[in-house]
C-alpha positions as CSV (number, residue, x, y, z in Angstrom):
1,L,-43.0,3.9,-22.2
2,R,-45.0,5.8,-19.7
3,S,-46.2,2.5,-18.1
4,L,-42.7,1.1,-18.0
5,V,-41.5,4.2,-16.2
6,G,-44.5,4.0,-13.8
7,S,-43.7,0.3,-13.2
8,E,-40.1,1.1,-12.3
9,M,-41.1,3.8,-10.0
10,C,-43.5,1.4,-8.2
11,I,-40.7,-1.2,-8.0
12,R,-38.3,1.5,-6.7
13,D,-40.8,2.7,-4.1
14,S,-41.4,-0.9,-2.9
15,L,-37.8,-1.9,-2.8
16,G,-36.1,1.3,-1.7
17,A,-33.1,2.8,-3.4
18,E,-30.4,0.4,-2.6
19,R,-32.4,-2.8,-3.4
20,F,-33.8,-1.2,-6.6
21,E,-30.2,-0.6,-7.7
22,E,-29.5,-4.3,-7.2
23,Y,-32.7,-5.2,-9.0
24,A,-31.8,-3.0,-12.0
25,R,-28.3,-4.4,-12.1
26,S,-29.6,-7.9,-12.1
27,Q,-31.8,-7.1,-15.1
28,D,-28.9,-5.8,-17.1
29,P,-27.6,-8.4,-19.6
30,I,-24.0,-7.1,-19.3
31,Y,-24.1,-7.7,-15.5
32,R,-25.6,-11.2,-16.0
33,S,-22.8,-12.0,-18.5
34,L,-20.2,-10.8,-16.0
35,Q,-21.8,-13.0,-13.3
36,S,-21.5,-15.9,-15.7
37,I,-17.8,-15.2,-16.2
38,G,-17.3,-14.8,-12.5
39,D,-19.1,-18.0,-11.7
40,R,-16.8,-19.8,-14.2
41,Y,-13.7,-18.5,-12.4
42,G,-15.0,-18.4,-8.8
43,S,-15.1,-14.6,-8.4
44,S,-16.9,-13.0,-5.5
45,T,-20.1,-10.9,-5.9
46,N,-18.0,-8.0,-4.7
47,E,-15.5,-8.5,-7.5
48,I,-18.1,-8.8,-10.2
49,E,-19.9,-5.7,-8.9
50,Q,-16.6,-3.8,-9.1
51,V,-15.9,-5.1,-12.6
52,Y,-19.5,-4.0,-13.6
53,E,-18.8,-0.6,-12.3
54,I,-15.7,-0.3,-14.2
55,A,-17.4,-1.5,-17.4
56,T,-20.3,0.9,-16.9
57,Q,-18.0,3.9,-16.3
58,S,-15.9,2.9,-19.3
59,R,-19.0,2.8,-21.5
60,I,-20.0,6.2,-20.2
61,D,-16.4,7.6,-20.8
62,M,-16.3,6.1,-24.3
63,Q,-19.7,7.6,-25.2
64,D,-18.7,11.0,-23.9
65,L,-15.5,10.8,-26.1
66,R,-17.5,9.8,-29.1
67,N,-19.7,12.9,-28.6
68,T,-16.6,15.2,-28.1
69,K,-16.1,17.6,-31.1
70,G,-12.8,18.6,-32.4
71,L,-10.9,15.3,-32.3
72,S,-9.6,13.6,-35.4
73,R,-10.7,10.2,-36.1
74,E,-7.3,8.8,-35.2
75,E,-7.2,10.8,-31.9
76,R,-10.7,9.5,-31.0
77,R,-9.7,5.9,-31.8
78,E,-6.5,6.3,-29.7
79,K,-8.3,7.7,-26.7
80,L,-11.0,4.9,-27.0
81,L,-8.2,2.3,-27.0
82,E,-6.7,3.9,-23.9
83,I,-10.0,3.8,-22.1
84,R,-10.5,0.2,-23.0
85,E,-7.0,-0.9,-22.1
86,S,-7.1,1.0,-18.8
87,S,-10.4,-0.7,-18.1
88,F,-9.0,-4.2,-18.6
89,E,-6.0,-3.3,-16.5
90,K,-8.3,-2.2,-13.6
91,I,-10.4,-5.4,-14.0
92,E,-7.2,-7.5,-13.9
93,N,-6.1,-5.8,-10.7
94,I,-9.5,-6.5,-9.0
95,A,-10.4,-10.0,-10.3
96,G,-7.3,-11.4,-11.9
97,K,-5.9,-12.0,-15.3
98,E,-8.3,-14.9,-16.2
99,I,-11.4,-12.7,-15.6
100,S,-9.8,-9.8,-17.5
101,D,-8.9,-12.0,-20.4
102,S,-12.3,-13.6,-20.4
103,V,-14.1,-10.2,-20.4
104,R,-11.9,-9.1,-23.2
105,T,-12.5,-12.3,-25.2
106,N,-16.3,-12.0,-24.5
107,S,-16.7,-8.3,-24.7
108,R,-18.9,-8.5,-27.8
109,Q,-21.2,-11.1,-26.3
110,A,-21.2,-9.1,-23.0
111,G,-22.7,-6.2,-24.9
112,F,-19.5,-4.1,-25.1
113,G,-19.0,-4.7,-28.8
114,R,-15.8,-3.9,-30.7
115,N,-14.2,-0.8,-29.2
116,R,-17.3,-0.1,-27.0
117,F,-15.9,-1.3,-23.7
């Protein structure tokens, strides 16, 4: 683990912050899956990056919600569903219905899993 962190720091130092972010994103299997979906439908790199940001923020929001105490199982499930549906709506607004539907269909393969995206 220590050598991995050291390697990442060397790469970050060599590339600079912005290029390292691009590098790290390109290594993420979820981003690569979204790229594949985008390639299939002719989406721009900018659209795919925006979809990736939505997916990333949604996963963070969902994880935060899972860690929130004091919610019943049903309340948590409803809030997770709201986050998920809001995310797909945002994706549709950015990249279109085909991309949104494909991300929804492929959410498990893309690493989102059931109710995780």
